[in-house]
All heavy atoms as an XYZ file, in Angstrom:
715
protein
N       1.922     -5.974    -28.355
C       0.646     -5.883    -27.683
C      -0.256     -7.048    -28.073
O      -0.998     -7.556    -27.241
C      -0.032     -4.564    -28.035
C       0.476     -3.403    -27.229
S      -0.548     -1.961    -27.436
C       0.453     -1.058    -28.573
N      -0.171     -7.440    -29.322
C      -1.015     -8.535    -29.795
C      -0.645     -9.837    -29.088
O      -1.521    -10.620    -28.717
C      -0.892     -8.681    -31.328
C      -1.595     -9.918    -31.818
C      -1.431     -7.447    -32.015
N       0.629    -10.053    -28.868
C       1.056    -11.292    -28.191
C       0.542    -11.336    -26.759
O       0.091    -12.378    -26.285
C       2.566    -11.412    -28.248
C       3.057    -11.692    -29.647
C       4.553    -11.946    -29.675
N       4.961    -12.193    -31.032
C       5.729    -11.390    -31.740
N       6.197    -10.281    -31.206
N       6.052    -11.675    -32.980
N       0.613    -10.214    -26.053
C       0.089    -10.179    -24.687
C      -1.414    -10.410    -24.706
O      -1.934    -11.186    -23.905
C       0.410     -8.857    -24.006
C      -0.178     -8.728    -22.597
C       0.465     -9.725    -21.653
C      -0.035     -7.329    -22.090
N      -2.113     -9.750    -25.605
C      -3.562     -9.935    -25.697
C      -3.898    -11.394    -25.991
O      -4.825    -11.963    -25.401
C      -4.136     -9.032    -26.780
N      -3.141    -12.023    -26.865
C      -3.355    -13.434    -27.170
C      -3.170    -14.286    -25.923
O      -3.984    -15.158    -25.612
C      -2.384    -13.897    -28.266
C      -2.554    -15.332    -28.655
C      -3.463    -15.686    -29.639
C      -1.812    -16.328    -28.040
C      -3.630    -17.011    -30.004
C      -1.963    -17.648    -28.392
C      -2.880    -17.994    -29.371
N      -2.093    -14.031    -25.175
C      -1.836    -14.793    -23.947
C      -2.940    -14.595    -22.919
O      -3.368    -15.541    -22.267
C      -0.491    -14.387    -23.332
C       0.676    -15.051    -24.005
O       0.534    -16.076    -24.656
N       1.836    -14.462    -23.869
N      -3.398    -13.360    -22.749
C      -4.439    -13.090    -21.766
C      -5.776    -13.713    -22.176
O      -6.545    -14.156    -21.329
C      -4.609    -11.580    -21.563
C      -3.450    -10.877    -20.857
C      -3.675     -9.380    -20.843
C      -3.256    -11.415    -19.452
N      -6.044    -13.763    -23.467
C      -7.322    -14.298    -23.945
C      -7.332    -15.827    -23.962
O      -8.290    -16.450    -23.531
C      -7.629    -13.757    -25.339
C      -8.962    -14.206    -25.870
C     -10.135    -13.667    -25.371
C      -9.045    -15.172    -26.860
C     -11.361    -14.071    -25.847
C     -10.274    -15.591    -27.343
C     -11.428    -15.040    -26.837
O     -12.635    -15.452    -27.303
N      -6.240    -16.430    -24.430
C      -6.229    -17.888    -24.594
C      -5.535    -18.627    -23.468
O      -5.673    -19.836    -23.353
C      -5.534    -18.284    -25.902
O      -4.166    -17.891    -25.824
C      -6.216    -17.669    -27.089
N      -4.727    -17.909    -22.683
C      -3.943    -18.517    -21.618
C      -2.994    -19.581    -22.167
O      -2.827    -20.661    -21.604
C      -4.851    -19.107    -20.540
C      -4.081    -19.407    -19.259
O      -3.077    -18.726    -19.009
O      -4.487    -20.334    -18.541
N      -2.378    -19.277    -23.290
C      -1.455    -20.243    -23.875
C      -0.578    -19.633    -24.940
O      -0.561    -18.426    -25.140
N       0.132    -20.493    -25.628
C       0.993    -20.054    -26.715
C       0.350    -20.431    -28.043
O      -0.508    -21.303    -28.096
C       2.388    -20.713    -26.609
O       2.213    -22.125    -26.614
C       3.113    -20.269    -25.371
N       0.776    -19.806    -29.115
C       0.161    -20.083    -30.408
C       0.556    -21.452    -30.934
O       1.511    -22.066    -30.462
C       0.726    -18.984    -31.295
C       2.049    -18.695    -30.707
C       1.858    -18.845    -29.222
N      -0.156    -21.886    -31.916
C       0.186    -23.143    -32.571
C       1.438    -22.934    -33.401
O       1.549    -21.969    -34.149
C      -0.952    -23.600    -33.474
O      -0.550    -24.709    -34.229
N       2.363    -23.829    -33.270
C       3.583    -23.743    -34.070
C       3.492    -24.630    -35.299
O       4.442    -24.743    -36.052
C       4.825    -24.111    -33.223
C       5.045    -23.093    -32.138
C       4.713    -25.508    -32.673
N       2.331    -25.236    -35.510
C       2.160    -26.132    -36.652
C       2.193    -25.381    -37.980
O       2.295    -26.005    -39.036
C       0.852    -26.908    -36.527
C       0.871    -27.843    -35.326
O       1.973    -28.262    -34.910
O      -0.217    -28.144    -34.799
N       2.085    -24.052    -37.939
C       2.161    -23.270    -39.166
C       3.582    -23.248    -39.729
O       3.788    -22.870    -40.876
C       1.711    -21.834    -38.919
C       0.261    -21.758    -38.490
O      -0.499    -22.692    -38.791
O      -0.119    -20.757    -37.853
N       4.540    -23.629    -38.926
C       5.946    -23.604    -39.333
C       6.457    -25.025    -39.482
O       6.198    -25.885    -38.649
C       6.789    -22.855    -38.292
C       6.331    -21.429    -38.100
C       5.454    -21.101    -37.068
C       6.757    -20.429    -38.949
C       5.021    -19.793    -36.901
C       6.328    -19.128    -38.788
C       5.467    -18.814    -37.757
O       5.037    -17.528    -37.596
N       7.208    -25.245    -40.543
C       7.723    -26.587    -40.806
C       9.072    -26.820    -40.123
O       9.321    -27.888    -39.583
C       7.876    -26.796    -42.307
C       6.583    -26.610    -43.060
C       6.287    -27.794    -43.912
C       5.032    -27.606    -44.734
N       3.820    -27.802    -44.023
N       9.915    -25.806    -40.146
C      11.253    -25.972    -39.556
C      11.199    -25.815    -38.051
O      10.484    -24.989    -37.510
C      12.212    -24.947    -40.155
C      12.457    -25.193    -41.623
C      13.464    -24.257    -42.262
N      14.269    -23.476    -41.357
C      14.650    -22.230    -41.595
N      14.281    -21.624    -42.703
N      15.398    -21.581    -40.728
N      11.972    -26.628    -37.369
C      12.005    -26.641    -35.910
C      12.462    -25.300    -35.348
O      11.915    -24.810    -34.371
C      12.915    -27.769    -35.435
C      13.262    -27.759    -33.977
C      12.426    -28.401    -33.009
N      12.309    -29.801    -32.896
C      11.174    -30.313    -32.437
N      10.165    -29.531    -32.178
N      11.041    -31.579    -32.260
N      13.463    -24.667    -35.951
C      13.958    -23.386    -35.430
C      12.899    -22.287    -35.558
O      12.809    -21.406    -34.700
C      15.266    -22.970    -36.106
C      15.143    -22.794    -37.607
O      14.292    -23.471    -38.225
O      15.912    -21.986    -38.172
N      12.072    -22.328    -36.591
C      10.983    -21.357    -36.714
C       9.914    -21.592    -35.655
O       9.348    -20.648    -35.113
C      10.347    -21.442    -38.108
C      11.228    -20.921    -39.220
C      10.600    -21.125    -40.583
O       9.790    -22.062    -40.742
O      10.922    -20.343    -41.493
N       9.651    -22.846    -35.336
C       8.678    -23.175    -34.293
C       9.157    -22.674    -32.937
O       8.394    -22.065    -32.181
C       8.450    -24.683    -34.241
C       7.754    -25.236    -35.447
C       7.680    -26.748    -35.432
O       8.421    -27.426    -34.713
N       6.772    -27.304    -36.238
N      10.420    -22.892    -32.650
C      10.981    -22.441    -31.372
C      10.983    -20.920    -31.298
O      10.640    -20.333    -30.269
C      12.399    -23.022    -31.176
C      12.309    -24.537    -30.980
C      13.109    -22.353    -30.000
C      13.643    -25.239    -31.001
N      11.350    -20.279    -32.398
C      11.370    -18.818    -32.431
C       9.979    -18.237    -32.192
O       9.825    -17.245    -31.483
C      11.934    -18.330    -33.762
C      12.194    -16.849    -33.760
O      12.771    -16.340    -32.780
O      11.810    -16.194    -34.750
N       8.956    -18.855    -32.770
C       7.582    -18.374    -32.578
C       7.172    -18.476    -31.109
O       6.594    -17.547    -30.546
C       6.617    -19.172    -33.457
C       5.176    -18.774    -33.296
C       4.842    -17.372    -33.750
O       5.671    -16.708    -34.408
O       3.742    -16.909    -33.451
N       7.477    -19.582    -30.461
C       7.154    -19.721    -29.034
C       7.944    -18.740    -28.184
O       7.426    -18.179    -27.227
C       7.424    -21.147    -28.568
S       6.114    -22.278    -29.005
N       9.188    -18.522    -28.542
C      10.041    -17.613    -27.775
C       9.489    -16.185    -27.787
O       9.650    -15.438    -26.830
C      11.450    -17.647    -28.356
C      12.508    -17.242    -27.383
C      13.885    -17.453    -27.944
N      14.292    -18.836    -27.758
C      15.047    -19.526    -28.592
N      15.487    -18.968    -29.695
N      15.377    -20.758    -28.343
N       8.842    -15.802    -28.862
C       8.287    -14.447    -28.962
C       7.143    -14.216    -27.988
O       6.725    -13.091    -27.775
C       7.795    -14.186    -30.382
C       8.911    -14.042    -31.369
C       8.382    -13.736    -32.725
N       9.465    -13.678    -33.681
C       9.321    -13.957    -34.953
N       8.153    -14.314    -35.423
N      10.350    -13.873    -35.760
N       6.613    -15.253    -27.408
C       5.507    -15.136    -26.465
C       5.979    -15.241    -25.018
O       5.171    -15.338    -24.117
C       4.444    -16.201    -26.757
C       3.614    -15.859    -27.966
C       4.078    -16.116    -29.238
C       2.378    -15.234    -27.817
C       3.324    -15.783    -30.349
C       1.625    -14.897    -28.924
C       2.108    -15.177    -30.191
O       1.358    -14.829    -31.276
N       7.267    -15.212    -24.781
C       7.774    -15.281    -23.406
C       7.525    -13.956    -22.690
O       7.394    -12.902    -23.312
C       9.269    -15.600    -23.398
O       9.998    -14.494    -23.868
N       7.464    -14.024    -21.390
C       7.222    -12.820    -20.587
C       8.323    -11.792    -20.817
O       8.055    -10.606    -21.013
C       7.120    -13.187    -19.090
C       7.046    -11.950    -18.226
C       5.924    -14.083    -18.861
N       9.567    -12.242    -20.825
C      10.666    -11.290    -20.992
C      10.637    -10.629    -22.361
O      10.980     -9.466    -22.500
C      12.004    -11.985    -20.762
O      12.183    -13.030    -21.696
N      10.209    -11.347    -23.377
C      10.143    -10.766    -24.710
C       8.990     -9.769    -24.823
O       9.129     -8.714    -25.432
C       9.985    -11.868    -25.764
C      10.208    -11.357    -27.171
O      11.295    -10.799    -27.425
O       9.292    -11.500    -27.993
N       7.864    -10.089    -24.230
C       6.696     -9.212    -24.323
C       6.897     -7.938    -23.501
O       6.608     -6.839    -23.948
C       5.424     -9.949    -23.863
C       5.059    -11.038    -24.879
C       4.264     -8.985    -23.684
C       3.914    -11.931    -24.449
N       7.423     -8.073    -22.290
C       7.509     -6.931    -21.380
C       8.754     -6.078    -21.572
O       8.920     -5.086    -20.879
C       7.423     -7.407    -19.933
C       6.013     -7.623    -19.476
C       5.381     -8.828    -19.711
C       5.311     -6.623    -18.838
C       4.073     -9.025    -19.316
C       4.012     -6.805    -18.440
C       3.388     -8.017    -18.681
N       9.619     -6.433    -22.470
C      10.853     -5.674    -22.670
C      10.590     -4.500    -23.621
O      11.099     -4.448    -24.734
C      11.938     -6.584    -23.216
S      13.541     -5.774    -23.272
N       9.755     -3.577    -23.164
C       9.446     -2.396    -23.968
C       8.876     -1.303    -23.058
O       8.649     -1.527    -21.877
C       8.448     -2.741    -25.078
S       6.798     -3.080    -24.485
N       8.630     -0.171    -23.634
C       8.120      0.965    -22.868
C       6.658      0.858    -22.488
O       6.156      1.699    -21.740
N       5.973     -0.155    -23.001
C       4.543     -0.301    -22.719
C       4.261     -1.251    -21.551
O       3.113     -1.578    -21.294
C       3.811     -0.811    -23.957
C       3.877      0.127    -25.122
C       4.559     -0.221    -26.271
C       3.257      1.372    -25.067
C       4.621      0.642    -27.352
C       3.325      2.251    -26.138
C       4.007      1.873    -27.278
O       4.068      2.733    -28.335
N       5.275     -1.681    -20.848
C       5.115     -2.683    -19.793
C       4.115     -2.230    -18.725
O       3.334     -3.047    -18.239
C       6.458     -3.008    -19.151
N       4.110     -0.969    -18.380
C       3.166     -0.468    -17.378
C       1.726     -0.641    -17.862
O       0.850     -1.056    -17.104
C       3.440      0.998    -17.060
C       2.543      1.644    -16.011
C       2.698      0.937    -14.669
C       2.884      3.105    -15.864
N       1.491     -0.391    -19.133
C       0.146     -0.553    -19.690
C      -0.229     -2.029    -19.783
O      -1.382     -2.395    -19.603
C       0.055      0.115    -21.059
C       0.418      1.574    -20.993
C       1.618      2.023    -21.508
C      -0.436      2.486    -20.382
C       1.958      3.364    -21.429
C      -0.102      3.823    -20.302
C       1.098      4.258    -20.824
O       1.428      5.575    -20.735
N       0.761     -2.859    -20.074
C       0.504     -4.300    -20.120
C       0.083     -4.796    -18.741
O      -0.794     -5.643    -18.613
C       1.738     -5.055    -20.579
C       2.124     -4.784    -22.009
C       3.361     -5.166    -22.468
C       1.259     -4.164    -22.894
C       3.730     -4.946    -23.786
C       1.617     -3.929    -24.211
C       2.864     -4.324    -24.651
N       0.721     -4.265    -17.712
C       0.359     -4.664    -16.350
C      -1.096     -4.304    -16.057
O      -1.814     -5.046    -15.407
C       1.299     -4.019    -15.341
C       0.894     -4.267    -13.928
C       0.529     -3.343    -13.007
C       0.775     -5.534    -13.281
N       0.196     -3.959    -11.832
C       0.339     -5.309    -11.970
C       0.999     -6.847    -13.679
C       0.120     -6.329    -11.066
C       0.780     -7.869    -12.775
C       0.345     -7.600    -11.488
N      -1.544     -3.176    -16.563
C      -2.945     -2.796    -16.373
C      -3.875     -3.790    -17.064
O      -4.941     -4.117    -16.547
C      -3.180     -1.377    -16.881
C      -2.502     -0.342    -16.014
C      -2.608      1.057    -16.577
O      -3.004      1.260    -17.724
N      -2.246      2.040    -15.764
N      -3.462     -4.296    -18.218
C      -4.245     -5.325    -18.904
C      -4.325     -6.604    -18.096
O      -5.376     -7.258    -18.024
N      -3.224     -6.967    -17.456
C      -3.206     -8.157    -16.608
C      -4.124     -7.955    -15.408
O      -4.852     -8.875    -15.011
C      -1.769     -8.474    -16.160
C      -0.953     -8.931    -17.370
C      -1.738     -9.524    -15.062
C       0.517     -9.019    -17.121
N      -4.125     -6.770    -14.845
C      -5.008     -6.486    -13.721
C      -6.472     -6.608    -14.115
O      -7.288     -7.073    -13.326
C      -4.739     -5.084    -13.168
C      -3.418     -4.973    -12.454
C      -3.112     -3.556    -12.038
O      -3.402     -2.599    -12.758
N      -2.509     -3.406    -10.870
N      -6.805     -6.221    -15.336
C      -8.180     -6.367    -15.806
C      -8.549     -7.832    -16.000
O      -9.656     -8.249    -15.683
C      -8.375     -5.615    -17.132
C      -8.348     -4.106    -17.044
C      -8.332     -3.493    -18.442
C      -9.540     -3.598    -16.261
N      -7.618     -8.616    -16.508
C      -7.893    -10.021    -16.794
C      -7.909    -10.867    -15.526
O      -8.693    -11.799    -15.389
C      -6.835    -10.553    -17.772
C      -6.910    -12.040    -18.062
C      -8.184    -12.397    -18.801
N      -8.171    -13.741    -19.271
C      -8.655    -14.784    -18.605
N      -9.191    -14.613    -17.416
N      -8.608    -15.991    -19.103
N      -7.024    -10.572    -14.595
C      -6.898    -11.362    -13.369
C      -7.021    -10.478    -12.128
O      -6.064    -10.328    -11.360
C      -5.548    -12.089    -13.339
C      -5.366    -13.056    -14.469
C      -4.546    -12.750    -15.545
C      -6.013    -14.278    -14.460
C      -4.381    -13.651    -16.595
C      -5.856    -15.181    -15.498
C      -5.039    -14.854    -16.558
O      -4.882    -15.745    -17.584
N      -8.183     -9.898    -11.879
C      -8.317     -8.994    -10.729
C      -8.135     -9.699     -9.388
O      -7.708     -9.081     -8.418
C      -9.738     -8.442    -10.878
C     -10.452     -9.457    -11.687
C      -9.426    -10.057    -12.602
N      -8.421    -10.995     -9.343
C      -8.278    -11.718     -8.065
C      -6.829    -11.804     -7.603
O      -6.559    -11.987     -6.423
C      -8.878    -13.130     -8.185
C      -8.186    -14.046     -9.168
C      -8.683    -13.934    -10.599
O      -9.370    -12.963    -10.935
O      -8.357    -14.827    -11.392
N      -5.876    -11.659     -8.513
C      -4.468    -11.694     -8.138
C      -3.892    -10.309     -7.899
O      -2.740    -10.178     -7.520
C      -3.643    -12.382     -9.233
C      -4.038    -13.814     -9.448
C      -4.600    -14.219    -10.642
C      -3.873    -14.755     -8.445
C      -4.970    -15.535    -10.856
C      -4.244    -16.070     -8.645
C      -4.790    -16.448     -9.845
O      -5.156    -17.749    -10.041
N      -4.678     -9.297     -8.135
C      -4.175     -7.926     -8.067
C      -4.939     -7.089     -7.047
O      -5.108     -5.889     -7.223
C      -4.276     -7.271     -9.440
S      -3.456     -8.176    -10.741
N      -5.417     -7.698     -6.026
C      -6.216     -6.968     -5.034
C      -5.387     -5.951     -4.260
O      -5.837     -4.866     -3.977
C      -6.888     -7.935     -4.070
C      -7.919     -8.785     -4.751
C      -8.629     -9.676     -3.750
N      -9.280    -10.784     -4.399
C     -10.493    -10.741     -4.932
N     -11.166     -9.625     -4.894
N     -11.007    -11.781     -5.517
N      -4.180     -6.311     -3.887
C      -3.319     -5.396     -3.144
C      -2.640     -4.462     -4.135
O      -1.761     -4.858     -4.884
C      -2.255     -6.171     -2.365
C      -1.362     -5.278     -1.552
C      -0.288     -6.061     -0.825
O      -0.558     -7.176     -0.381
O       0.823     -5.527     -0.728
N      -3.091     -3.233     -4.177
C      -2.558     -2.263     -5.122
C      -1.416     -1.495     -4.467
O      -1.596     -0.881     -3.431
C      -3.654     -1.287     -5.562
C      -4.793     -1.950     -6.282
C      -4.356     -2.494     -7.634
O      -3.607     -1.849     -8.345
N      -4.828     -3.673     -7.967
N      -0.255     -1.569     -5.070
C       0.877     -0.795     -4.587
C       1.452     -0.010     -5.743
O       1.449     -0.463     -6.874
C       1.955     -1.718     -4.013
C       1.473     -2.501     -2.833
C       2.554     -3.276     -2.156
N       3.477     -3.922     -3.072
C       4.607     -4.497     -2.689
N       4.944     -4.511     -1.428
N       5.395     -5.069     -3.565
N       1.957      1.148     -5.438
C       2.548      1.972     -6.483
C       3.951      1.461     -6.800
O       4.557      0.721     -6.023
C       2.625      3.434     -6.037
O       3.587      3.566     -5.010
N       4.446      1.880     -7.935
C       5.799      1.510     -8.331
C       6.800      2.031     -7.312
O       7.766      1.352     -6.964
C       6.115      2.062     -9.741
C       7.566      1.856    -10.102
C       5.207      1.443    -10.772
N       6.547      3.226     -6.789
C       7.453      3.805     -5.793
C       7.516      2.943     -4.539
O       8.582      2.755     -3.961
C       7.021      5.231     -5.431
C       7.199      6.249     -6.539
C       6.077      6.214     -7.567
O       5.011      5.609     -7.295
O       6.262      6.787     -8.648
N       6.359      2.412     -4.098
C       6.340      1.542     -2.918
C       7.118      0.262     -3.166
O       7.878     -0.189     -2.297
C       4.898      1.195     -2.540
C       4.105      2.342     -1.982
C       2.636      1.990     -1.799
O       2.071      1.234     -2.622
O       2.057      2.477     -0.811
N       6.957     -0.307     -4.329
C       7.667     -1.543     -4.665
C       9.169     -1.293     -4.718
O       9.960     -2.061     -4.181
C       7.153     -2.109     -6.000
C       5.695     -2.550     -5.847
C       8.022     -3.271     -6.474
C       5.003     -2.869     -7.142
N       9.576     -0.196     -5.362
C      11.004      0.125     -5.441
C      11.588      0.416     -4.067
O      12.723      0.018     -3.774
C      11.221      1.309     -6.376
C      10.945      1.051     -7.853
C      11.055      2.345     -8.647
C      11.883     -0.007     -8.390
N      10.838      1.108     -3.214
C      11.320      1.391     -1.858
C      11.501      0.094     -1.076
O      12.490     -0.060     -0.344
C      10.342      2.321     -1.137
N      10.581     -0.846     -1.227
C      10.711     -2.130     -0.537
C      11.919     -2.908     -1.053
O      12.665     -3.495     -0.276
C       9.445     -2.957     -0.727
C       9.513     -4.297     -0.026
C       8.261     -5.132     -0.233
O       7.245     -4.605     -0.710
O       8.322     -6.325      0.075
N      12.133     -2.879     -2.361
C      13.299     -3.560     -2.930
C      14.596     -2.954     -2.409
O      15.533     -3.669     -2.078
C      13.250     -3.492     -4.457
C      12.175     -4.353     -5.082
S      11.989     -4.088     -6.846
C      13.591     -4.548     -7.455
N      14.628     -1.633     -2.327
C      15.823     -0.948     -1.819
C      16.055     -1.278     -0.343
O      17.181     -1.499      0.085
C      15.684      0.559     -2.022
C      16.914      1.344     -1.652
C      18.115      0.959     -2.479
O      17.962      0.663     -3.672
O      19.229      0.943     -1.908
N      14.975     -1.324      0.434
C      15.096     -1.675      1.849
C      15.661     -3.083      2.005
O      16.572     -3.320      2.796
C      13.738     -1.573      2.532
C      13.757     -1.873      4.025
C      12.365     -1.840      4.628
N      11.387     -2.666      3.940
C      11.298     -4.003      4.081
N      12.125     -4.648      4.857
N      10.364     -4.686      3.433
N      15.152     -4.031      1.222
C      15.640     -5.412      1.289
C      17.094     -5.508      0.851
O      17.880     -6.248      1.431
C      14.771     -6.329      0.432
C      13.416     -6.591      1.041
C      12.598     -7.517      0.180
C      11.230     -7.763      0.790
N      10.407     -8.638     -0.043
N      17.450     -4.735     -0.181
C      18.839     -4.732     -0.648
C      19.754     -4.202      0.449
O      20.832     -4.733      0.688
C      18.950     -3.886     -1.908
C      20.321     -3.916     -2.521
C      20.407     -3.149     -3.831
N      19.560     -3.783     -4.831
C      18.621     -3.142     -5.525
N      18.399     -1.859     -5.321
N      17.906     -3.756     -6.427
N      19.317     -3.141      1.149
C      20.121     -2.568      2.230
C      20.255     -3.559      3.381
O      21.325     -3.684      3.966
C      19.488     -1.263      2.717
N      19.186     -4.268      3.704
C      19.234     -5.278      4.768
C      20.215     -6.382      4.402
O      20.989     -6.836      5.240
C      17.855     -5.874      5.016
C      16.896     -4.964      5.731
C      15.503     -5.562      5.831
O      15.300     -6.717      5.396
O      14.600     -4.879      6.348
N      20.187     -6.821      3.160
C      21.089     -7.880      2.724
C      22.537     -7.432      2.745
O      23.428     -8.207      3.075
C      20.725     -8.365      1.310
C      19.480     -9.211      1.312
O      19.092     -9.758      2.339
N      18.856     -9.315      0.176
N      22.793     -6.170      2.407
C      24.171     -5.696      2.388
C      24.716     -5.528      3.802
O      25.904     -5.729      4.035
C      24.284     -4.388      1.618
O      23.606     -3.354      2.283
N      23.866     -5.185      4.764
C      24.336     -5.048      6.146
C      24.508     -6.404      6.805
O      25.308     -6.546      7.717
C      23.375     -4.191      7.002
O      22.078     -4.792      6.987
C      23.306     -2.781      6.489
N      23.787     -7.406      6.334
C      23.919     -8.758      6.883
C      25.114     -9.502      6.300
O      25.444    -10.579      6.751
C      22.657     -9.590      6.603
C      21.450     -9.082      7.350
O      21.634     -8.337      8.325
O      20.332     -9.449      6.949
N      25.718     -8.922      5.277
C      26.831     -9.592      4.627
C      26.361    -10.596      3.581
O      27.168    -11.322      3.022
N      25.082    -10.627      3.316
C      24.550    -11.548      2.305
C      24.629    -10.877      0.940
O      24.501     -9.679      0.810
C      23.083    -11.892      2.589
C      22.930    -12.620      3.890
O      23.852    -13.287      4.331
N      21.771    -12.484      4.492
N      24.800    -11.697     -0.069
C      24.790    -11.188     -1.433
C      23.536    -11.670     -2.103
O      23.030    -12.729     -1.819
C      26.002    -11.668     -2.200
C      27.281    -11.072     -1.667
C      28.401    -11.370     -2.596
C      29.654    -10.680     -2.071
N      30.723    -10.751     -3.001
N      23.038    -10.861     -3.050
C      21.809    -11.231     -3.761
C      22.092    -12.278     -4.793
O      23.119    -12.417     -5.325
C      21.209     -9.998     -4.429
C      20.724     -9.016     -3.413
C      20.093     -7.806     -4.072
O      19.518     -7.953     -5.149
O      20.195     -6.738     -3.511
């Protein structure tokens, strides 16, 4: 949660100058990646934090069910067209 809050507040990654070794610097930056932050059970709450920070990008509110239904519809269209994802 702290990493997401840091990203939302500063719009960047932390300073890696606190680490001397290159692999520690890379590891510190990697911990701030989207996939690393959102790979947990709190992702829905994190999304709410993003909506608070960037409301101009979140004007169209859709439920998770609507998004999943649209994804399923697109997947079905692709499978009937013979296209692969």
